[in-house]
Structure formats: C-alpha cells, structure tokens
C-alpha positions in Angstrom: -95.1 -123.7 -61.2 -92.8 -120.9 -61.5 -95.7 -118.5 -62.0 -97.5 -119.9 -59.0 -94.4 -119.6 -57.0 -94.0 -116.0 -58.2 -97.6 -115.3 -57.3 -97.2 -116.8 -53.9 -94.1 -114.7 -53.5 -95.9 -111.6 -54.7 -98.9 -112.3 -52.4 -96.5 -112.9 -49.6 -94.7 -109.8 -50.4 -97.9 -107.9 -50.6 -99.1 -109.4 -47.4 -95.8 -108.7 -45.8 -95.8 -105.2 -47.3 -99.4 -104.6 -46.1 -98.8 -105.9 -42.7 -95.6 -103.9 -42.5 -97.5 -100.8 -43.7 -100.2 -101.3 -41.2 -97.7 -101.9 -38.4 -95.7 -98.9 -39.5 -98.9 -96.7 -39.7 -99.9 -97.9 -36.2 -96.5 -97.1 -34.9 -96.6 -93.7 -36.5 -100.0 -92.9 -35.1 -99.1 -94.1 -31.6 -95.8 -92.2 -31.6 -97.4 -89.0 -32.8 -100.0 -89.2 -30.0 -97.4 -89.9 -27.4 -95.3 -87.0 -28.6 -98.3 -84.7 -28.5 -99.2 -85.8 -24.9 -95.7 -85.3 -23.7 -95.6 -81.8 -25.2 -99.0 -81.0 -23.7 -97.8 -82.3 -20.2 -94.8 -80.0 -20.5 -96.9 -77.0 -21.5 -99.4 -77.6 -18.6 -96.4 -77.7 -16.2 -95.1 -74.4 -17.6 -98.6 -72.8 -17.3 -98.9 -74.0 -13.7 -95.5 -72.6 -12.9 -96.3 -69.2 -14.4 -99.7 -69.0 -12.6 -98.1 -69.8 -9.3 -95.3 -67.3 -10.0 -97.8 -64.5 -10.8 -99.7 -65.2 -7.6 -96.5 -65.2 -5.5 -95.0 -62.2 -7.3 -97.8 -59.7 -6.4 -97.1 -59.5 -2.6 -93.4 -59.2 -3.4 -94.2 -56.3 -5.7 -96.1 -54.7 -2.9 -93.3 -55.3 -0.4 -91.1 -53.0 -2.4 -93.3 -50.0 -1.4 -95.1 -51.1 1.8 -92.1 -51.9 4.0 -91.0 -48.3 3.8 -90.7 -45.5 6.5 -92.0 -42.9 4.0 -95.1 -45.0 3.2 -96.0 -45.2 6.9 -95.5 -41.5 7.2 -97.6 -40.6 4.2 -100.5 -43.0 5.1 -101.0 -43.9 8.8 -99.2 -40.8 10.2 -99.9 -38.0 7.8 -102.0 -39.1 4.9 -100.9 -37.6 1.6 -103.1 -38.5 -1.3 -100.8 -37.1 -4.0 -97.8 -39.0 -2.6 -99.9 -42.2 -2.3 -101.1 -41.8 -5.9 -97.5 -41.5 -7.2 -95.7 -44.0 -5.1 -98.3 -46.6 -4.0 -100.8 -46.6 -6.8 -99.5 -45.4 -10.2 -96.1 -47.0 -9.6 -97.7 -50.4 -9.0 -99.8 -49.9 -12.2 -97.1 -48.6 -14.5 -94.2 -50.7 -13.3 -95.7 -53.9 -12.1 -99.0 -54.0 -14.2 -101.4 -54.1 -11.2 -104.9 -53.1 -12.3 -106.5 -51.8 -9.1 -104.9 -50.5 -5.9 -106.7 -49.7 -2.6 -105.3 -48.2 0.5 -107.3 -49.3 3.6 -107.1 -47.6 6.9 -106.9 -49.4 10.3 -110.6 -50.0 10.2 -110.4 -51.6 6.7 -112.1 -48.6 5.2 -111.1 -47.3 1.8 -108.7 -44.4 2.2 -107.6 -44.3 -1.5 -108.5 -46.0 -4.7 -106.8 -46.4 -8.1 -108.7 -48.3 -10.7 -107.8 -48.9 -14.4 -105.0 -46.4 -14.5 -106.9 -43.5 -12.8 -108.4 -42.4 -9.5 -112.2 -42.9 -9.8 -114.5 -39.9 -9.4 -117.1 -41.8 -7.4 -116.3 -44.0 -4.5 -117.8 -47.4 -5.0 -118.0 -49.9 -2.1 -115.1 -52.4 -1.7 -115.7 -55.7 -3.5 -116.5 -58.6 -1.1 -113.3 -60.5 -2.1 -111.2 -57.4 -1.1 -113.0 -57.1 2.3 -112.5 -60.9 2.9 -108.8 -60.7 2.0 -108.2 -57.6 4.1 -109.9 -59.2 7.1 -107.8 -62.3 6.8 -104.7 -60.2 6.5 -105.6 -58.5 9.8 -106.1 -61.9 11.4 -102.8 -63.1 10.1 -101.0 -60.0 11.4 -102.5 -60.4 14.9 -101.3 -64.1 15.0 -97.7 -63.2 14.2 -95.1 -63.6 17.0 -94.1 -60.2 18.5 -90.4 -60.8 17.8 -90.8 -61.8 14.2 -88.1 -60.4 12.0 -89.5 -58.9 8.8 -87.3 -59.2 5.7 -87.3 -56.9 2.7 -89.8 -59.2 0.8 -92.4 -59.1 3.6 -92.6 -62.9 3.6 -95.3 -64.1 5.9 -97.0 -60.7 6.3 -99.6 -60.5 3.5 -102.6 -62.5 2.4 -103.2 -63.4 -1.3 -106.3 -65.1 -2.7 -107.8 -65.8 -6.2 -111.5 -65.2 -6.8 -114.1 -63.3 -8.7 -114.7 -59.5 -8.7 -117.7 -58.4 -10.6 -117.6 -61.6 -12.6 -113.9 -61.2 -13.5 -111.2 -63.6 -12.2 -108.6 -61.7 -10.2 -105.7 -62.1 -7.8 -106.1 -60.0 -4.6 -103.2 -59.4 -2.3 -103.2 -57.4 1.0 -99.9 -56.2 2.6 -99.5 -54.1 5.8 -97.7 -50.8 5.4 -94.9 -50.9 8.0 -91.6 -49.2 8.6 -88.4 -50.7 7.4 -86.6 -50.8 10.8 -89.4 -52.0 13.0 -91.4 -55.1 11.9 -93.0 -55.3 15.4 -95.3 -52.5 14.5 -97.7 -55.2 13.3 -98.2 -56.2 16.9 -98.5 -52.7 18.5 -100.9 -51.1 16.1 -103.3 -51.6 13.2 -101.3 -50.5 10.1 -102.8 -49.3 6.9 -103.2 -52.0 4.2 -102.1 -51.9 0.6 -104.4 -54.0 -1.5 -103.5 -54.8 -5.1 -105.7 -56.5 -7.7 -104.6 -58.0 -11.0 -107.3 -59.3 -13.3 -106.6 -62.5 -15.1 -108.6 -61.7 -18.3 -106.2 -59.1 -19.5 -102.6 -59.5 -20.8 -101.4 -61.4 -17.7 -100.5 -64.5 -19.8 -99.0 -62.5 -22.7 -95.5 -63.2 -21.6 -96.1 -66.9 -22.2 -96.7 -66.1 -25.8 -93.9 -63.5 -25.9 -91.3 -65.9 -24.7 -92.6 -68.6 -27.2 -93.2 -71.0 -24.3 -96.9 -71.2 -25.2 -98.7 -70.2 -28.3 -101.7 -67.8 -28.1 -102.1 -68.0 -24.3 -105.2 -66.3 -22.9 -107.8 -66.6 -20.1 -111.5 -67.5 -20.8 -114.2 -67.5 -18.2 -116.4 -70.0 -20.1 -116.1 -73.8 -20.1 -113.0 -75.4 -21.5 -113.0 -75.3 -25.3 -113.2 -78.5 -27.3 -110.2 -77.6 -29.4 -106.8 -76.6 -28.0 -105.4 -77.0 -24.5 -106.8 -75.7 -21.2 -105.6 -75.3 -17.7 -108.4 -74.9 -15.1 -108.0 -71.9 -12.8 -109.5 -72.4 -9.3 -110.2 -69.8 -6.6 -108.8 -70.0 -3.1 -112.1 -71.6 -2.0 -112.0 -74.3 -4.7 -114.4 -72.6 -7.1 -113.8 -72.8 -10.8 -113.0 -69.4 -12.2 -112.2 -70.3 -15.9 -109.5 -71.6 -18.0 -106.1 -70.6 -19.3 -106.3 -71.8 -22.9 -103.7 -71.9 -25.7 -102.9 -73.6 -29.0 -100.8 -76.6 -27.9 -97.6 -77.6 -29.6 -98.3 -80.9 -31.6 -94.9 -82.1 -32.8 -96.3 -85.6 -33.4 -99.2 -84.5 -35.6 -97.0 -82.1 -37.5 -94.5 -84.9 -38.2 -97.2 -87.4 -39.1 -98.7 -85.1 -41.8 -95.3 -85.0 -43.4 -94.8 -88.8 -43.2 -98.2 -89.9 -44.5 -97.5 -89.3 -48.2 -94.5 -91.6 -47.8 -96.5 -94.4 -46.2 -97.7 -95.7 -49.6 -94.2 -96.2 -50.8 -92.7 -99.5 -51.2 -91.8 -101.6 -48.2 -88.2 -101.2 -49.1 -88.4 -97.5 -47.9 -90.0 -98.5 -44.6 -86.6 -98.6 -42.9 -85.8 -95.1 -44.2 -89.2 -93.9 -43.1 -88.6 -95.2 -39.6 -85.2 -93.6 -39.5 -86.7 -90.3 -40.7 -89.5 -90.5 -38.2 -87.1 -91.3 -35.3 -85.0 -88.4 -36.2 -87.9 -86.0 -36.4 -89.2 -87.4 -33.2 -85.9 -86.8 -31.5 -85.9 -83.2 -32.7 -89.4 -82.7 -31.3 -88.3 -84.2 -28.0 -85.3 -81.9 -28.0 -87.4 -78.9 -28.5 -89.7 -79.9 -25.7 -86.7 -80.5 -23.4 -85.3 -77.1 -24.4 -88.7 -75.5 -23.5 -88.6 -77.3 -20.1 -85.0 -76.2 -19.5 -85.9 -72.6 -20.3 -88.8 -72.7 -17.9 -86.6 -74.2 -15.2 -84.0 -71.5 -15.9 -86.7 -68.8 -15.3 -87.6 -70.4 -12.0 -84.1 -70.6 -10.6 -82.5 -67.4 -12.1 -82.7 -63.8 -11.1 -84.3 -62.0 -14.0 -82.3 -58.8 -13.5 -78.8 -60.1 -13.3 -78.9 -63.6 -14.7 -77.4 -64.9 -11.4 -78.9 -67.8 -9.4 -81.7 -66.7 -7.2 -82.4 -67.5 -3.6 -84.1 -70.8 -4.4 -81.2 -72.0 -6.5 -78.6 -70.8 -4.1 -80.3 -72.6 -1.2 -80.1 -75.9 -3.3 -76.5 -75.3 -4.0 -75.8 -74.7 -0.3 -77.6 -77.8 0.7 -75.6 -79.8 -1.9 -72.3 -78.5 -0.7 -73.2 -78.9 3.0 -73.7 -82.6 2.3 -70.0 -82.8 1.6 -69.2 -80.8 4.7 -71.2 -83.2 6.9 -69.4 -86.1 5.3 -66.1 -84.5 6.2 -65.0 -84.2 2.6 -64.8 -80.4 2.3 -65.2 -77.0 4.0 -66.9 -73.9 2.7 -67.4 -70.2 3.3 -70.7 -68.4 3.0 -70.4 -64.6 2.2 -73.5 -62.5 2.8 -73.2 -59.1 1.0 -75.4 -56.0 1.2 -74.9 -52.8 -0.7 -74.5 -49.9 1.6 -77.1 -47.1 1.3 -78.6 -48.6 -1.8 -81.9 -46.9 -1.1 -80.2 -43.5 -1.6 -79.4 -44.6 -5.2 -83.1 -45.3 -6.0 -84.2 -42.1 -4.2 -81.6 -39.9 -6.0 -81.4 -41.4 -9.5 -84.5 -43.6 -9.8 -85.2 -47.3 -10.0 -83.7 -47.8 -13.5 -80.4 -46.5 -12.2 -80.7 -48.8 -9.3 -81.3 -51.8 -11.6 -78.3 -50.9 -13.7 -76.2 -50.6 -10.6 -77.3 -54.1 -9.5 -76.3 -55.5 -12.8 -72.8 -54.0 -12.6 -72.4 -55.3 -9.0 -73.2 -58.8 -10.3 -70.6 -58.4 -13.1 -67.9 -57.2 -10.6 -68.6 -60.1 -8.2 -68.3 -62.6 -11.0 -65.0 -61.1 -12.1 -63.3 -61.7 -8.7 -64.7 -65.2 -8.0 -63.6 -68.6 -9.1 -65.5 -70.7 -11.6 -66.2 -73.1 -8.7 -67.8 -70.4 -6.6 -71.5 -69.7 -6.6 -72.5 -66.1 -6.9 -76.3 -65.4 -6.3 -78.6 -62.4 -5.9 -80.9 -63.1 -3.0 -83.1 -60.2 -3.6 -83.1 -56.4 -3.5 -79.5 -55.3 -2.7 -78.5 -58.6 -1.1 -76.0 -61.0 -2.7 -74.3 -64.2 -1.6 -71.1 -66.0 -2.5 -70.6 -69.7 -1.8 -66.9 -70.8 -1.8 -66.2 -74.5 -1.5 -62.8 -75.9 -0.2 -62.3 -72.5 1.5 -60.9 -71.8 5.0 -60.8 -68.6 6.9 -57.6 -67.3 5.2 -59.0 -67.9 1.7 -62.4 -66.5 2.7 -60.7 -63.3 3.9 -58.9 -63.1 0.6 -62.2 -63.3 -1.3 -63.7 -60.6 0.9 -60.7 -58.3 0.2 -61.0 -58.9 -3.5 -64.7 -58.0 -3.4 -64.0 -54.8 -1.4 -61.3 -53.9 -3.9 -63.6 -54.4 -6.8 -65.9 -51.8 -5.3 -63.1 -49.3 -5.0 -63.6 -48.1 -8.6 -66.5 -45.6 -9.1 -69.7 -46.8 -10.8 -70.4 -44.9 -14.0 -73.0 -47.0 -15.7 -75.8 -44.4 -15.5 -73.7 -41.4 -16.6 -73.0 -40.4 -13.1 -70.0 -41.2 -10.9 -71.1 -43.1 -7.8 -68.9 -44.4 -5.0 -70.6 -47.5 -3.7 -69.5 -49.7 -0.9 -70.5 -53.2 0.2 -70.5 -54.8 3.6 -69.9 -58.5 4.0 -70.6 -61.1 6.7 -68.8 -64.4 6.4 -69.5 -67.7 8.2 -67.5 -70.9 7.8 -68.7 -74.5 7.7 -68.3 -76.6 9.7 -67.0 -74.1 12.3 -70.2 -72.0 12.3 -72.6 -74.9 11.7 -73.6 -77.5 9.1 -77.2 -76.5 8.6 -78.1 -74.0 5.9 -80.4 -71.9 8.1 -77.9 -71.7 10.9 -75.1 -70.7 8.5 -77.3 -68.0 6.9 -78.2 -66.7 10.3 -74.6 -66.4 11.5 -73.4 -64.8 8.2 -76.2 -62.3 8.7 -75.0 -61.6 12.2 -71.5 -61.0 10.9 -73.0 -58.7 8.2 -74.9 -56.7 10.8 -71.6 -56.3 12.8 -69.8 -55.1 9.7 -72.5 -52.5 9.0 -72.5 -51.3 12.7 -68.8 -51.0 13.1 -67.5 -49.9 9.6 -69.5 -49.9 6.4 -67.5 -51.1 3.4 -65.8 -53.8 5.4 -66.2 -57.5 6.2 -66.5 -59.4 9.5 -66.0 -63.2 10.1 -68.6 -64.7 12.4 -67.3 -65.6 15.9 -69.3 -67.1 18.8 -69.0 -63.8 20.7 -71.1 -62.1 18.0 -73.9 -64.6 18.6 -73.7 -63.9 22.4 -73.8 -60.2 21.7 -77.0 -60.6 19.5 -78.7 -62.6 22.2 -77.8 -60.0 24.8 -79.0 -57.2 22.5 -82.3 -59.0 21.8 -82.8 -59.6 25.6 -82.0 -56.0 26.3 -84.5 -54.8 23.7 -87.3 -57.0 25.2 -86.5 -55.8 28.7 -86.2 -52.2 27.7 -89.8 -52.2 26.3 -91.1 -52.9 29.8 -88.6 -50.7 31.7 -90.8 -47.6 31.7 -93.9 -49.4 32.9 -91.9 -51.1 35.6 -90.4 -47.8 36.7 -86.9 -49.1 36.1 -85.7 -46.0 34.4 -84.6 -43.1 36.6 -82.7 -39.8 36.4 -79.6 -38.6 38.3 -78.7 -34.9 38.3 -75.2 -33.5 38.0 -74.8 -29.9 39.2 -73.6 -27.1 36.9 -71.5 -24.3 38.3 -70.4 -20.9 37.0 -66.7 -20.5 36.4 -66.3 -19.1 39.9 -67.6 -22.4 41.3 -69.4 -20.4 43.9 -72.6 -19.8 41.9 -74.8 -22.8 41.0 -76.2 -22.6 37.4 -78.5 -25.7 37.5 -78.5 -29.4 36.8 -78.0 -31.7 33.9 -80.5 -34.7 34.0 -78.7 -38.0 33.2 -80.7 -41.1 32.3 -80.0 -44.4 34.1 -81.6 -47.9 34.0 -82.0 -49.7 37.3 -81.9 -53.2 35.7 -83.2 -55.9 38.1 -80.3 -58.2 37.3 -77.5 -56.2 35.8 -77.7 -53.3 38.2 -77.5 -49.6 37.4 -76.8 -49.2 33.6 -75.5 -46.1 31.9 -77.2 -44.8 28.7 -74.4 -46.2 26.5 -75.8 -49.7 27.4 -79.2 -49.2 25.9 -79.7 -45.8 24.1 -78.4 -47.3 20.8 -81.0 -50.1 21.0 -83.7 -47.6 21.9 -82.8 -45.5 18.8 -82.9 -48.5 16.5 -86.2 -49.8 17.8 -88.0 -46.4 18.0 -88.3 -46.6 21.8 -86.1 -43.5 22.1 -89.1 -41.3 21.4 -91.1 -42.6 24.3 -88.1 -42.7 26.6 -86.9 -39.2 25.5 -90.3 -37.7 26.3 -90.5 -39.4 29.7 -87.0 -38.1 30.5 -87.9 -34.6 29.5 -91.1 -34.7 31.5 -89.4 -36.0 34.6 -86.6 -33.4 34.4 -88.9 -30.5 33.8 -91.2 -31.6 36.7 -88.1 -31.8 39.0 -86.9 -28.4 37.8 -90.3 -26.8 38.5 -90.5 -28.4 42.0 -87.0 -27.5 43.0 -87.0 -24.0 41.5 -83.8 -24.5 39.6 -82.6 -21.8 37.2 -81.6 -24.2 34.5 -82.2 -27.9 33.7 -80.2 -29.5 30.9 -81.6 -32.6 29.1 -79.9 -34.7 26.4 -81.7 -35.2 23.1 -81.1 -38.1 20.6 -80.6 -37.3 16.9 -83.5 -39.8 16.2 -85.8 -37.6 18.3 -84.9 -34.4 16.4 -85.6 -36.0 13.0 -89.2 -36.5 13.9 -91.5 -33.9 12.4 -93.5 -33.5 15.6 -90.6 -33.4 18.1 -90.8 -29.7 18.8 -94.6 -29.8 19.2 -94.5 -32.7 21.6 -91.5 -31.2 23.5 -93.3 -27.9 24.1 -96.4 -29.8 25.1 -94.5 -31.7 27.7 -92.9 -28.6 29.0 -96.3 -26.9 29.2 -97.9 -29.8 31.2 -95.1 -29.6 33.9 -95.3 -25.8 34.2 -91.6 -25.4 33.8 -90.3 -22.2 32.2 -89.0 -23.1 28.7 -86.4 -20.3 29.1 -84.8 -22.4 31.9 -84.6 -25.5 29.8 -81.4 -26.4 27.9 -81.5 -29.3 25.4 -78.1 -30.8 24.6 -77.6 -32.2 21.1 -74.6 -33.9 19.5 -72.5 -32.9 16.5 -74.0 -35.8 14.5 -77.2 -33.8 14.2 -75.4 -30.9 12.5 -73.9 -33.0 9.7 -77.3 -34.5 8.8 -79.2 -31.6 7.4 -82.1 -33.6 6.0 -85.3 -34.3 7.8 -86.8 -32.0 10.4 -83.8 -31.4 12.7 -83.2 -27.7 11.8 -86.9 -26.8 11.8 -87.4 -28.4 15.3 -84.4 -26.5 16.7 -85.6 -23.2 15.3 -89.1 -23.8 16.8 -87.7 -24.7 20.2 -85.4 -21.7 20.3 -88.3 -19.4 19.3 -90.2 -20.7 22.3 -87.2 -19.8 24.6 -85.5 -23.2 24.9 -81.7 -23.0 24.9 -79.7 -25.4 22.7 -76.3 -26.7 23.8 -73.8 -28.5 21.6 -72.5 -31.4 23.7 -69.1 -33.1 23.3 -67.9 -30.3 21.0 -64.7 -31.2 19.2 -65.2 -35.0 19.1 -67.2 -35.0 15.9 -67.5 -33.1 12.6 -68.6 -29.6 13.6 -67.7 -26.6 11.5 -68.4 -22.9 11.6 -70.8 -23.4 8.8 -72.9 -25.9 10.8 -72.9 -23.6 13.8 -73.9 -20.6 11.7 -76.8 -22.6 10.2 -78.1 -24.2 13.4 -77.4 -21.3 15.8 -76.7 -23.0 19.2 -76.7 -21.1 22.5 -73.9 -23.0 24.3 -70.9 -25.2 23.4 -69.7 -27.9 25.8 -66.1 -28.7 25.3 -65.6 -32.5 25.1 -64.0 -33.9 28.3 -61.3 -35.7 26.3 -59.6 -32.3 25.7 -60.2 -31.1 29.4 -58.4 -34.2 30.7 -55.3 -33.4 28.7 -55.0 -29.7 29.7 -52.3 -30.4 32.3 -50.2 -32.7 30.1 -50.7 -31.6 26.5 -49.9 -28.3 24.9 -52.0 -29.3 21.9 -55.0 -29.9 24.1 -54.6 -26.5 25.8 -54.4 -24.8 22.4 -57.5 -26.6 21.2 -59.4 -25.6 24.3 -58.2 -21.9 23.9 -59.3 -22.0 20.2 -62.7 -23.3 21.0 -63.2 -20.6 23.7 -62.1 -17.8 21.4 -64.4 -19.1 18.6 -67.3 -19.3 21.0 -66.7 -15.7 22.1 -66.5 -14.6 18.5 -69.9 -16.2 17.8 -71.3 -14.9 21.0 -72.0 -18.5 22.3 -71.7 -19.5 25.9 -69.3 -22.2 26.8 -69.1 -25.0 29.3 -66.1 -27.2 30.3 -67.3 -30.7 31.1 -65.4 -33.5 32.9 -63.4 -31.2 35.2 -61.7 -33.4 37.8 -58.7 -31.4 39.1 -58.1 -27.9 40.5 -55.6 -27.3 37.7 -58.2 -28.0 35.0 -60.7 -25.7 36.8 -58.2 -22.9 37.2 -57.2 -23.0 33.6 -60.8 -22.8 32.4 -61.6 -19.9 34.8 -58.6 -17.9 33.6 -59.5 -18.4 30.0 -63.1 -17.1 30.6 -65.1 -20.4 30.4 -68.7 -19.5 31.5 -69.6 -22.8 33.3 -67.8 -25.8 34.7 -69.2 -29.3 35.2 -67.4 -32.3 36.6 -66.7 -34.6 39.6 -64.4 -31.9 41.1 -67.5 -29.8 41.9 -70.1 -32.4 42.0 -70.9 -35.8 40.5 -74.4 -37.2 39.5 -76.8 -37.1 42.4 -80.0 -39.1 43.1 -83.2 -37.1 42.7 -83.7 -36.9 46.5 -80.1 -35.6 47.0 -80.4 -33.2 44.1 -83.7 -31.9 45.5 -82.1 -31.2 48.9 -79.2 -29.4 47.2 -81.5 -27.3 45.0 -83.7 -26.3 47.9 -80.7 -25.4 50.0 -79.3 -22.8 47.7 -78.8 -19.7 49.7 -78.3 -21.6 53.0 -75.1 -22.5 54.8 -73.6 -25.7 53.2 -73.9 -27.5 56.5 -77.6 -27.2 56.3 -77.9 -28.3 52.7 -76.7 -31.9 52.4 -75.4 -34.8 54.5 -71.7 -35.2 54.8 -71.4 -37.9 52.1 -73.9 -36.3 49.7 -72.4 -32.8 49.6 -70.6 -32.0 46.3 -67.0 -30.7 46.5 -66.7 -26.9 46.7 -63.5 -24.8 46.4 -62.0 -23.8 49.7 -63.5 -20.6 51.1 -67.0 -21.2 49.6 -69.3 -20.3 52.4 -72.6 -20.1 50.7 -74.1 -21.7 47.5 -76.4 -19.5 45.5 -78.1 -19.5 42.1 -76.5 -17.9 39.1 -78.4 -14.7 38.4 
C-alpha cells in the first residue's frame, strides 16, 4: 500500500511536474513572442519617425540657402554658375548629404545641375518626377496669399514628394529662391527654384544603425524579405517603392534560448525560473523603453544645443497657458534674436556660427531659473518661458540676459561682441492663446531691433496698433504710384546773396486719400524695407528731371535713399532716366545722407563714382547729424555739403553752434567743396551765413516748398519783375531791395 501510495504520489508529482513544465513552457513561448512584437512595434515607430523627419528636413535644409538675398542676386538677377556651385550645390551635398541639386529658371528649365558630387559634362533631361514637383511648387506659390509672411524655415513655400527616379527611390523637394526681407516676391515674379534630391538606397538610414536604435538598417527595392523586419516605403501617389529593412531586436527569443536548458530541471526550480524570466523580461522592456525615450528625445530636442526645440516649447507653452486660463498663474514669454548673426557665418563660417549658438544656449541657461523653459526655435532665434512672472520680474530676466551677452564670445579663437534683442509678452495681459502670445512677443522684438539693438521691449497695445498702421501703409503704398497719389513739391535754392536763384530741391510727398498730405518720414522707411524705394526713387528722379528740363532750371536737387545706392545697377538706371528726360546731368545734384558713407560695402562708392564721371553732382545732406569724417569725405568725394538745420537754428542763441558752423565752412573750403545752409528762417541766420562765405541758402525765409505749378511759374519768370512772376500768396520771400530774380551763372 505504501509503495502504491508512493507510486501514486510519484505519478501525481510527475503529472504535476509535466503539466507545470508544459504550462511554464507555454508561458515562456507566449511571453517571448509578446516581447518580440512589442520590440518590433517600437522599432517600426522609430523608423517611421526617422523617415518622416528625413522628408521634412530636406526643405528646411534648402531654406538655409534659398531665403537669401545673395542667392536671388546670383541666380535670377545675375546668374553666377561658380557661386551657385559653391553655395547652392556643393554645400547641400557636403553639409547636408543631398545627392542631386538642380537650379531651375522661371520657366522650370534647368539652369544648373549637380549630380553625385560633381557637375555633369552632358546635360540630361530633367526626370519626370522633378518636373512634376517643380510644377506643383509653382502652383503652390501662385496660390499663396500676397501678404504671407515668410519665416527663416520657408514653411509653406516648398513642395516635397517621394517617388522613383531612374528606378531609384528618392525624395525630391523644390523651394523658391527669394530674398530674406521680401517674401511677397513669390507673388510678383516667378523665382528660380532650388530642387534637391536625396536617394533612399544610399546611406540615408545609416544613422539608425549608428545611434544603435536599429540594427543593420538599409533600403531594398525588392519585395519584403522573409526574415527580419520591414517598413514599406510609399510614394506620394501611393505607389510602393520598396522597404526599409533591418535586423529586429528579439529580446524574448534571446531570453528564451537561455531559459530552455533550465526547463528540464525539477519542478522545484520552476519558481526560480519564473522569477529569472520575469527579471530578464523586465530588463528587455526597460531597454525598449529607453530606446523609445531616446527617439522621443531626438524628436523634441534641438540637435545643436540640446535645448527643447520649437515643437517641445509649444507644448510647454500650451501646458502653462492652461494654468493661466484657470487663473492659477501668470507667465512671461521672451522672444530672442541674435543681432547680425548672419555676419558671423559670413565672416567666420558656419562651424563658428554653430559654436556661437551653443555658447548662447549655455549663457541663457546660466541666468534662468530651473523652472524656466529655454528653447531654441531655429536659426538664431531662442525663447524663454517664465512661469509665475510679472512685468517687473520679466524685466529682471531680460536685463540678466543682456548682461550675460556683455562679455565677449571667444569660443572660436576670435573675440566677438554679440548682442541680442528681446521681445517680451505677458499672459494673460497680452493674451491667453499661444499663437497670439508669440505674435505679440514678435512685435515687441521687432520694435527692439528697430529702436535699439541689444535691448528689450515689453509688448504694449500701441505696438499692435503701430504694426496694423504700418501694414496698411505698406499695402496702400504699393498702389500709390499707379493711383498718382505721389507728387513732388519744389523748394527754391538761392545763392548767398539771396538775389540769384540757384535752382530747386525736389521733395517727395504722398497725397493720401484719407490721411492727407504725408511727408517722406511717414513712408520712406517702409518703402526701404519692402524694396518699393527703388521704383519710387526712379519715379521721383524722372519727374524732377522732366520738370527741370521743361522749366530750364540751372540745378535740380533730388534726394537718394541709401538702399538705392547699394543696388549694383543704380547708376546705370539713374543715367538712363536722365537720358530719357533730356535733362543735362551736369545740372542734376543728388543728395545723399551720412549713413551711406559709413557703410562702405556694397556698390555705393562705385555708383557715386560712375554718376560723378557722367557729370552728376553729389551733395551730402544733413551734414553734422551723423558719423561723417574727413576720411569718408576723402574716399567718396562729394561736391557739396549741406549743413544740418539743427545747427542753423541755434546760430542766434548758441556760441557752440556758431563755432560748429564756422568749422564746417572752413573744412569745406579746405576740401574745395561747395556748401549750403539749409533751414534758414531768420534774417540773422542768413546774414551770418553770408558773412562767413556760405555758397547757397535754403529755407522758409527765402521760399518754402512750392507746388509743381507754382514752381514752374517761378522758374519761367526768372529775369522778369517779381510782380510778373507769381501771385501774391505764392511768391517766396525776398530780401528788401531785390528787384529782379535771375539764375545763378
């Protein structure tokens, strides 16, 4: 009985052990399969994220070189193949890894090609996919609103598609080449296109392997392999292009192979085996979670600085604004932009610019609290989010940031003095929506840059009103010429005797249909920023020269903007306009400001020399109010200096002003430069200038700005009795005893 009982117990134990072993084996197999599937799902998500990131990154790579004034100059305006090769082709290949670059003209014809790291000897036709993407890019540009603002990334401008080129899967992206300061060019012209191609069968997915996210990742054009993992890659039209394949991580299978030898052990060790398996499974899951966390970190972090990127910052802002809406907190949004950062890249190169960006990030972190969020939004733009912060604390943070930039940057072996401008908006005072808060911080940043770079501005409602007025003025100014709302008035110029008329200065006015007659100070700044100054300037010159020709004046003075002089073709267009009117260039005097003299770059000096060679006189307006020096005058050689009226007004009251005027007159005599006193309003001012030998006088004492009709009658009356020249109210003031007005010989 005891033996039978022992047998029963043994059988029972065997059965129990067998059943336990089977259940344990089944559990092991099921757990291993589930672990492998979870790992595979994570890896597929990582591959999908990287593929979408590669597709999205190409147009951003292009934007770094296509939204660039120099790129427009060297392609659409003055095509320079060598420059295009270095900056738009080889740079994209060497720095960003793009395989093929095409530059297409406004007719979508190939203007330049760069394939496989070189310029091909023979010009092959454009692939069909490239033509299709270029055509869609043109259609997209034509559909954009005319007042669309273009950011540094060119978001919304380009067209990107995935397809086949000569049987190879490729990403094709087309971006317009437009200037940095005028995104509306996409509506007024057909810009050149920059087309980049990146083939997917090269080393595109190598970074997956390099970062140990995926093992042996590669692209295959054939059907999905039976072994390993595969991610189908589809074209923009839904066509299957191939597969991204890799060796999947199999944590469950790896663990199972280690556990199988222990499965035959006694049932007594089953518990230990389960514990061991659970532990290993936990480690595998932890590894998968670490991989997922790393992938998420890449998606939400700026790769250059390690700071949160724009996407992460937007999420943080939305999170904190929820507390603001609930009345639980306040916050300050600081929008920062490095001043003149482009000069760093142009002078020391992009690696130096990258190192500077990293140091800027370190300095920002050093002055912020742990609770603050510091992010790099892209390019040279940063943002700081300060929770539980009012206006006073926000100003304190701004001052600390500005102070941090007071120390020179020496990270590249060169000392650089870098400043940053800051725009600050407070919530809920400036709004409780993220887009509105960003917009208003950007408005404050624009105001800081316009008024004083290296400073900060807190958003106020008046700034928004000013932006709306400015935008309205810009829109209306574009139509002002066609509507004949611009006009010229003419202020007489007199010799120092005030009895000899020297000519007129043409002054621009805008007869606004609602706001009335506007002076240039109301709209010239906007015209310079938008590029309208070139069209307005040539119209002004043409009108003034035509009037000078018709009236037979001996001199016509016209003001010129610094932006006009920086154009390479300004002198050519200027002389062409003078020639069409028939006006003698030796009777034309162009007035420039001192700002032109301190910016020696560009084409200003060459334009001035070409104009003077043709006989045009150059006058330096508002002399003494800027940064002129004898060195500048010697290099630019002007024919006339006009003493700024701020000194003329103080002649009667300030000994310092009299001494300054005397010094300017003596200097002009020493340099053999003619001199004009402007803003003369009293007899005492006139008498002083005459005694000191000033050549010409201009001001309301002798004559204010006149309408074209009145100026014409005055010009045509030269040599007649004054009573026959003008009506009583139109006649300019003359010194007593002046019986006849005549031209200066």
